[in-house]
N, C-alpha and C positions, 0 to 999 in steps of 0.2 A: 508633560509629555516626554517620553524617553527619547534621548538623542542618538542612542546606539541602535543600529538596525538589527532586527531579529534574523535568525538563520534563513527563514522563508523570504524575508525582504531582500537579503543579500543574494540569494539564489535567483530570485525573480529579476532583480536588476541586472545581474551578470549573464544569466543563461535562461531566462524565463521560457521563451518559446521552445528552445531545444529540450530543456528538462521536461516540460509538459508533454512534448511529443514522445520522449523516451518512456515516461510513465504510462502514457496511454498504450503504446506498443507493448510494453512489458505486461500490462494488465491483460490485454487480449491474448498474449502468448501464454500466460499462466492459466487462464481459463481453458484454452485449447489443450494445453499439456496435461491438465488434471481433470479429466472428465468424471472423476470419482465424487466430485461435489465440493461444497464450500469448505468443509473441514480439511480436506486434503490440500486445497489451495492455501488456506490460512496456515496450516502447519508448515508447508513448504516455504511460504514467505517469511515466517518467523525464523525458521532454521537458516535461511539465506541472510536475513537482515541482522539477527542478534545471536545466531549460533545456538539456539535452543527452541524447543517447542513452546507454544504459549501456555500460560497458566489457564485454569478454567475460567477465571474472570476475564482475562484478555481474550480468550476464545469466544466468550459470550458477546463481548463488545464488538470484536471483529466480525462475528457472525451477523450482527445487525447491520454492519456496514456492507459486507460482501453480498448478503442475501442468500436465499436458497431456492433454486439453484444459484450458484455463483454468477454474478453479473460483472462484466468487464468494468463498468463504471464504479461499482462497489469495491472491486479489487484495486482499482486505481486510487480510490480514497484511502484504502488501507496502506497502499504503497507510500502515499504522501505522509500518512501518519507515522509509519515506521521510519521514514527518511528524516522526519523532523524530530 
């Protein structure tokens, strides 16, 4: 068993509730701000998180997470994935 905490474990231990609330709020905001659909949300998140648009493979995976039309819960999952 690994003795060093992962990034997710460290974040959870120090700021778990606060970070979860921020991710949930950000996901709802992204869905509201981008009524154009899942692709628009995914592109916007990638640009904000990693300063580039997603590759076609990344977009495909993100699309399954986000759903069509984009769901706040799916966007929240993508936010967590990009943060980790």
